[in-house]
PAMI-829645 format. One record per residue: x, y, z of N, C-alpha, C in turn; residue in three letters; residue number from 0. Coordinates in nm, 3 decimals. Layout:
<recs>
+---------+---------+---------+---------+---------+---------+---------+---------+---------+--------+-----+
!     npx !     npy !     npz !    capx !    capy !    capz !     cpx !     cpy !     cpz ! residu ! num !
+---------+---------+---------+---------+---------+---------+---------+---------+---------+--------+-----+
!       X !       Y !       Z !       X !       Y !       Z !       X !       Y !       Z !    ALA ! NUM !
...
+---------+---------+---------+---------+---------+---------+---------+---------+---------+--------+-----+
</recs>
This chain:
<recs>
+---------+---------+---------+---------+---------+---------+---------+---------+---------+--------+-----+
!     npx !     npy !     npz !    capx !    capy !    capz !     cpx !     cpy !     cpz ! residu ! num !
+---------+---------+---------+---------+---------+---------+---------+---------+---------+--------+-----+
!  11.026 !  14.090 !  10.659 !  10.887 !  14.146 !  10.734 !  10.866 !  13.987 !  10.781 !    MET !   0 !
!  10.834 !  13.966 !  10.928 !  10.851 !  13.828 !  10.982 !  10.677 !  13.732 !  10.904 !    LYS !   1 !
!  10.627 !  13.786 !  10.922 !  10.492 !  13.724 !  10.846 !  10.530 !  13.674 !  10.740 !    ILE !   2 !
!  10.589 !  13.737 !  10.628 !  10.604 !  13.673 !  10.487 !  10.707 !  13.536 !  10.512 !    LEU !   3 !
!  10.747 !  13.538 !  10.631 !  10.832 !  13.414 !  10.643 !  10.744 !  13.273 !  10.702 !    ASP !   4 !
!  10.669 !  13.299 !  10.772 !  10.548 !  13.252 !  10.845 !  10.479 !  13.202 !  10.711 !    MET !   5 !
!  10.424 !  13.305 !  10.629 !  10.344 !  13.246 !  10.543 !  10.432 !  13.142 !  10.422 !    LEU !   6 !
!  10.547 !  13.154 !  10.419 !  10.602 !  13.089 !  10.327 !  10.617 !  12.937 !  10.390 !    VAL !   7 !
!  10.680 !  12.950 !  10.512 !  10.627 !  12.783 !  10.588 !  10.495 !  12.743 !  10.581 !    GLU !   8 !
!  10.407 !  12.797 !  10.621 !  10.233 !  12.766 !  10.632 !  10.273 !  12.699 !  10.467 !    MET !   9 !
!  10.281 !  12.755 !  10.373 !  10.276 !  12.677 !  10.219 !  10.373 !  12.543 !  10.258 !    VAL !  10 !
!  10.477 !  12.590 !  10.269 !  10.529 !  12.407 !  10.271 !  10.566 !  12.328 !  10.380 !    ARG !  11 !
!  10.450 !  12.358 !  10.471 !  10.367 !  12.265 !  10.533 !  10.252 !  12.190 !  10.530 !    VAL !  12 !
!  10.186 !  12.292 !  10.436 !  10.041 !  12.233 !  10.397 !  10.073 !  12.156 !  10.266 !    VAL !  13 !
!  10.196 !  12.297 !  10.175 !  10.169 !  12.127 !  10.060 !  10.225 !  12.022 !  10.055 !    HIS !  14 !
!  10.334 !  11.993 !  10.203 !  10.340 !  11.859 !  10.210 !  10.277 !  11.730 !  10.226 !    GLY !  15 !
!  10.186 !  11.836 !  10.342 !  10.052 !  11.729 !  10.387 !   9.959 !  11.705 !  10.271 !    LEU !  16 !
!   9.945 !  11.799 !  10.185 !   9.860 !  11.766 !  10.087 !   9.908 !  11.682 !   9.959 !    ALA !  17 !
!  10.082 !  11.664 !   9.960 !  10.092 !  11.524 !   9.901 !  10.029 !  11.373 !   9.954 !    GLY !  18 !
!  10.059 !  11.403 !  10.134 !   9.985 !  11.257 !  10.160 !   9.865 !  11.232 !  10.160 !    LYS !  19 !
!   9.762 !  11.355 !  10.154 !   9.619 !  11.348 !  10.170 !   9.600 !  11.310 !  10.004 !    VAL !  20 !
!   9.660 !  11.293 !   9.883 !   9.604 !  11.295 !   9.787 !   9.630 !  11.176 !   9.745 !    ALA !  21 !
!   9.671 !  11.054 !   9.777 !   9.679 !  10.940 !   9.821 !   9.561 !  10.897 !   9.848 !    GLN !  22 !
!   9.430 !  10.987 !   9.914 !   9.337 !  10.947 !   9.921 !   9.258 !  11.011 !   9.875 !    HIS !  23 !
!   9.262 !  11.131 !   9.927 !   9.164 !  11.225 !   9.827 !   9.253 !  11.326 !   9.724 !    ASP !  24 !
!   9.253 !  11.328 !   9.643 !   9.293 !  11.443 !   9.520 !   9.250 !  11.549 !   9.521 !    ARG !  25 !
!   9.127 !  11.542 !   9.509 !   9.039 !  11.675 !   9.524 !   9.062 !  11.775 !   9.650 !    ASP !  26 !
!   9.059 !  11.686 !   9.764 !   9.073 !  11.758 !   9.913 !   9.200 !  11.817 !   9.919 !    MET !  27 !
!   9.311 !  11.712 !   9.889 !   9.472 !  11.774 !   9.841 !   9.450 !  11.916 !   9.783 !    ALA !  28 !
!   9.380 !  11.944 !   9.674 !   9.424 !  12.003 !   9.564 !   9.356 !  12.180 !   9.617 !    GLN !  29 !
!   9.210 !  12.125 !   9.704 !   9.142 !  12.237 !   9.738 !   9.252 !  12.268 !   9.895 !    GLN !  30 !
!   9.282 !  12.218 !   9.925 !   9.404 !  12.217 !  10.096 !   9.518 !  12.342 !  10.024 !    MET !  31 !
!   9.547 !  12.253 !   9.905 !   9.713 !  12.355 !   9.845 !   9.684 !  12.496 !   9.818 !    LYS !  32 !
!   9.521 !  12.532 !   9.743 !   9.478 !  12.649 !   9.702 !   9.441 !  12.688 !   9.790 !    ARG !  33 !
!   9.405 !  12.666 !   9.869 !   9.344 !  12.801 !   9.995 !   9.489 !  12.847 !  10.039 !    ALA !  34 !
!   9.553 !  12.736 !  10.111 !   9.655 !  12.773 !  10.155 !   9.765 !  12.874 !  10.052 !    CYS !  35 !
!   9.741 !  12.860 !   9.937 !   9.837 !  12.943 !   9.885 !   9.762 !  13.076 !   9.856 !    THR !  36 !
!   9.637 !  13.059 !   9.808 !   9.575 !  13.221 !   9.817 !   9.581 !  13.266 !   9.971 !    SER !  37 !
!   9.591 !  13.198 !  10.086 !   9.616 !  13.321 !  10.218 !   9.744 !  13.350 !  10.186 !    ALA !  38 !
!   9.806 !  13.296 !  10.154 !   9.940 !  13.369 !  10.130 !   9.980 !  13.490 !   9.995 !    ALA !  39 !
!   9.906 !  13.453 !   9.876 !   9.921 !  13.557 !   9.795 !   9.859 !  13.677 !   9.822 !    LEU !  40 !
!   9.705 !  13.671 !   9.926 !   9.652 !  13.775 !   9.907 !   9.707 !  13.819 !  10.024 !    ASN !  41 !
!   9.746 !  13.786 !  10.136 !   9.811 !  13.827 !  10.232 !   9.946 !  13.900 !  10.205 !    ALA !  42 !
!  10.035 !  13.849 !  10.097 !  10.165 !  13.953 !  10.049 !  10.082 !  14.077 !   9.995 !    SER !  43 !
!   9.968 !  14.068 !   9.922 !   9.945 !  14.130 !   9.792 !   9.871 !  14.245 !   9.907 !    GLU !  44 !
!   9.827 !  14.218 !  10.029 !   9.776 !  14.327 !  10.136 !   9.834 !  14.384 !  10.182 !    GLY !  45 !
!   9.956 !  14.321 !  10.240 !  10.105 !  14.394 !  10.271 !  10.131 !  14.519 !  10.247 !    LEU !  46 !
!  10.134 !  14.520 !  10.092 !  10.173 !  14.660 !   9.985 !  10.096 !  14.713 !   9.991 !    TYR !  47 !
!   9.964 !  14.680 !   9.970 !   9.800 !  14.796 !   9.960 !   9.795 !  14.870 !  10.052 !    ALA !  48 !
!   9.688 !  15.011 !   9.995 !   9.652 !  15.118 !  10.097 !   9.538 !  15.081 !  10.134 !    LYS !  49 !
!   9.531 !  15.158 !  10.203 !   9.401 !  15.153 !  10.282 !   9.250 !  15.067 !  10.260 !    ALA !  50 !
!   9.154 !  15.097 !  10.170 !   9.050 !  14.972 !  10.173 !   9.083 !  14.848 !  10.130 !    GLY !  51 !
!   9.177 !  14.815 !  10.000 !   9.251 !  14.723 !   9.940 !   9.318 !  14.683 !  10.049 !    LYS !  52 !
!   9.428 !  14.707 !  10.092 !   9.486 !  14.654 !  10.245 !   9.367 !  14.542 !  10.288 !    ARG !  53 !
!   9.302 !  14.612 !  10.341 !   9.198 !  14.555 !  10.485 !   9.110 !  14.466 !  10.393 !    ARG !  54 !
!   9.095 !  14.434 !  10.291 !   8.985 !  14.334 !  10.202 !   9.088 !  14.226 !  10.184 !    SER !  55 !
!   9.213 !  14.254 !  10.122 !   9.327 !  14.149 !  10.089 !   9.340 !  14.073 !  10.227 !    ARG !  56 !
!   9.353 !  14.108 !  10.326 !   9.454 !  14.066 !  10.450 !   9.315 !  13.985 !  10.511 !    LEU !  57 !
!   9.180 !  13.991 !  10.452 !   9.034 !  13.962 !  10.555 !   9.070 !  13.812 !  10.430 !    GLU !  58 !
!   9.071 !  13.854 !  10.326 !   9.101 !  13.746 !  10.227 !   9.175 !  13.673 !  10.237 !    ASP !  59 !
!   9.295 !  13.683 !  10.315 !   9.404 !  13.600 !  10.301 !   9.312 !  13.491 !  10.463 !    ALA !  60 !
!   9.305 !  13.616 !  10.577 !   9.225 !  13.531 !  10.669 !   9.108 !  13.440 !  10.660 !    VAL !  61 !
!   9.066 !  13.446 !  10.544 !   8.926 !  13.337 !  10.486 !   8.997 !  13.232 !  10.494 !    ASN !  62 !
!   9.089 !  13.261 !  10.380 !   9.125 !  13.151 !  10.270 !   9.248 !  13.066 !  10.388 !    SER !  63 !
!   9.307 !  13.173 !  10.499 !   9.346 !  13.021 !  10.575 !   9.249 !  12.975 !  10.698 !    ALA !  64 !
!   9.136 !  13.028 !  10.706 !   9.099 !  12.928 !  10.805 !   9.017 !  12.814 !  10.727 !    ARG !  65 !
!   9.007 !  12.849 !  10.545 !   8.975 !  12.723 !  10.512 !   9.083 !  12.602 !  10.498 !    GLU !  66 !
!   9.173 !  12.660 !  10.498 !   9.292 !  12.550 !  10.485 !   9.302 !  12.524 !  10.618 !    THR !  67 !
!   9.256 !  12.576 !  10.740 !   9.241 !  12.487 !  10.866 !   9.166 !  12.429 !  10.857 !    LEU !  68 !
!   9.035 !  12.458 !  10.839 !   8.928 !  12.328 !  10.774 !   8.980 !  12.193 !  10.700 !    MET !  69 !
!   9.062 !  12.245 !  10.657 !   9.091 !  12.131 !  10.531 !   9.180 !  12.032 !  10.584 !    ALA !  70 !
!   9.274 !  12.089 !  10.677 !   9.371 !  11.990 !  10.763 !   9.283 !  11.912 !  10.843 !    LEU !  71 !
!   9.182 !  12.004 !  10.918 !   9.101 !  11.893 !  10.974 !   8.979 !  11.761 !  10.959 !    ARG !  72 !
!   8.995 !  11.821 !  10.805 !   8.916 !  11.686 !  10.818 !   8.986 !  11.566 !  10.737 !    LEU !  73 !
!   9.099 !  11.660 !  10.687 !   9.218 !  11.544 !  10.655 !   9.206 !  11.441 !  10.781 !    ALA !  74 !
!   9.267 !  11.503 !  10.896 !   9.243 !  11.421 !  10.944 !   9.155 !  11.344 !  11.027 !    GLY !  75 !
!   9.016 !  11.407 !  10.987 !   8.941 !  11.331 !  11.044 !   8.867 !  11.160 !  10.948 !    ALA !  76 !
!   8.944 !  11.226 !  10.847 !   8.931 !  11.105 !  10.690 !   9.029 !  11.035 !  10.744 !    CYS !  77 !
!   9.130 !  11.031 !  10.867 !   9.226 !  10.946 !  10.845 !   9.345 !  10.993 !  10.740 !    GLU !  78 !
!   9.335 !  11.096 !  10.647 !   9.464 !  11.089 !  10.560 !   9.563 !  11.119 !  10.650 !    HIS !  79 !
!   9.584 !  11.192 !  10.762 !   9.705 !  11.248 !  10.823 !   9.653 !  11.199 !  10.924 !    LEU !  80 !
!   9.784 !  11.139 !  11.006 !   9.831 !  11.170 !  11.163 !   9.773 !  11.315 !  11.240 !    GLN !  81 !
!   9.690 !  11.257 !  11.344 !   9.682 !  11.359 !  11.450 !   9.782 !  11.442 !  11.508 !    PRO !  82 !
!   9.894 !  11.401 !  11.496 !  10.032 !  11.484 !  11.567 !  10.039 !  11.548 !  11.418 !    ALA !  83 !
!  10.091 !  11.553 !  11.340 !  10.077 !  11.588 !  11.155 !   9.936 !  11.707 !  11.146 !    GLU !  84 !
!   9.858 !  11.651 !  11.179 !   9.705 !  11.782 !  11.175 !   9.765 !  11.869 !  11.301 !    VAL !  85 !
!   9.770 !  11.879 !  11.404 !   9.816 !  11.925 !  11.515 !   9.917 !  12.023 !  11.501 !    ALA !  86 !
!   9.983 !  11.972 !  11.440 !  10.159 !  12.078 !  11.387 !  10.136 !  12.181 !  11.286 !    ALA !  87 !
!  10.034 !  12.085 !  11.207 !  10.015 !  12.228 !  11.042 !   9.891 !  12.319 !  11.146 !    ALA !  88 !
!   9.806 !  12.245 !  11.218 !   9.699 !  12.390 !  11.295 !   9.729 !  12.507 !  11.374 !    VAL !  89 !
!   9.861 !  12.462 !  11.417 !   9.882 !  12.578 !  11.505 !  10.032 !  12.619 !  11.423 !    GLY !  90 !
!  10.058 !  12.581 !  11.318 !  10.110 !  12.670 !  11.215 !  10.023 !  12.798 !  11.142 !    GLU !  91 !
!   9.899 !  12.727 !  11.078 !   9.789 !  12.830 !  11.011 !   9.716 !  12.943 !  11.129 !    VAL !  92 !
!   9.689 !  12.853 !  11.240 !   9.634 !  12.992 !  11.340 !   9.760 !  13.085 !  11.415 !    GLU !  93 !
!   9.858 !  13.054 !  11.404 !   9.955 !  13.142 !  11.415 !   9.958 !  13.258 !  11.300 !    SER !  94 !
!   9.968 !  13.209 !  11.174 !   9.955 !  13.321 !  11.091 !   9.788 !  13.365 !  11.102 !    VAL !  95 !
!   9.694 !  13.334 !  11.080 !   9.562 !  13.364 !  11.127 !   9.553 !  13.560 !  11.198 !    ILE !  96 !
!   9.682 !  13.442 !  11.326 !   9.687 !  13.574 !  11.421 !   9.722 !  13.676 !  11.409 !    ARG !  97 !
!   9.834 !  13.659 !  11.341 !   9.894 !  13.821 !  11.262 !   9.832 !  13.869 !  11.183 !    VAL !  98 !
!   9.804 !  13.845 !  11.058 !   9.723 !  13.839 !  10.956 !   9.586 !  13.961 !  11.023 !    LEU !  99 !
!   9.521 !  13.903 !  11.128 !   9.430 !  13.963 !  11.200 !   9.428 !  14.062 !  11.263 !    TRP ! 100 !
!   9.549 !  14.095 !  11.332 !   9.624 !  14.216 !  11.346 !   9.652 !  14.302 !  11.272 !    VAL ! 101 !
!   9.710 !  14.235 !  11.177 !   9.747 !  14.350 !  11.055 !   9.619 !  14.397 !  11.007 !    LEU ! 102 !
!   9.501 !  14.330 !  10.959 !   9.463 !  14.408 !  10.922 !   9.299 !  14.495 !  11.016 !    ALA ! 103 !
!   9.342 !  14.459 !  11.158 !   9.244 !  14.541 !  11.204 !   9.320 !  14.625 !  11.285 !    TYR ! 104 !
!   9.470 !  14.623 !  11.309 !   9.542 !  14.708 !  11.385 !   9.464 !  14.896 !  11.369 !    LYS ! 105 !
!   9.492 !  14.962 !  11.443 !   9.462 !  15.093 !  11.397 !   9.581 !  15.227 !  11.435 !    ARG ! 106 !
+---------+---------+---------+---------+---------+---------+---------+---------+---------+--------+-----+
</recs>
């Protein structure tokens, strides 16, 4: 599934940026990594679950991805990351959210 590749790429990008953030704020970096990893793991679980559990896990994945977005934006606001880095990573995460939303709510 293409979404699995997107999730792996999202984790790769966010974890790389978290390394830069950690030089300034270790707690923010850890939270960013946890949220991103949680999004990927919940999405993977949801993709193979049935009925209600599927939607629930995919919703959890969307929410964790949104948390990741905020962590990236905050890291940029605190000047731990360059604006271009934040923009690229935000685009990556937003693409994942769009796909997960469709998967969670398609009829």
